[in-house]
C-alpha angles and dihedrals in degrees: 000000000000124000091254091053090058092050121111122189119200140163114272122238132199088260088068093066096106094047093048092046089052092049093049095045093050099039109037095060093046095045100042103038096093095052103046131060117244093254093058093036095054096047100039107040096066088054102043096038093072125095116239111229092208091058092049089052095044099087089230099081120090140196127211112213132189125181091347095308127113102238100167143012138187146126147167141251139193090227113077117240111282090042094276113159115268131229126235113269096014122104128186123222110229132203101331111180137156125208103272091228092056105045122139094031098107096263096118092043092052092046094049089046089058091046092052093046092049093048091049090053087058092053098262111153099177132038121203127189139187096223124199113237087252095056099049093097090049093053092042090055088054094054102269118137126210116252093181147280118307138178114232109213110222127188118288091033095289114158115208118194113231142149124245110225134176141192132189117232 
């Protein structure tokens, strides 16, 4: 049985907060370190490596599990990141991450496939994402195109370099 065969994807619940926090706290620093300077890395990681309870309770956030472990997470929302109002037909990919010790095993691809299918069921015709610099090749391989560089404004005035990407469904 391959790693992908043993993968289960399910909707997250508020009770998953600790497991998602642990995944983010372990994986974001390991995955992003090579692509961000220390100044950005030190200020941004503590902010982005925290699970958002509202996303876990949204019904549109998913966990990938293998052998009882949470090995990936991610979802989508109509509202754009930062709680800006959304537009009809456009969904926003939110907090997709794979366990840094299990990358390149199809977990992220399976998770984003579930995210896209779920969004399409809700009438979304285009997905947008604010990709980390690290994840641009991943999203590109899944049919996303780069719109251009952006700066994601985090709390306390922290600017986080990212790339806006989109994909039609």
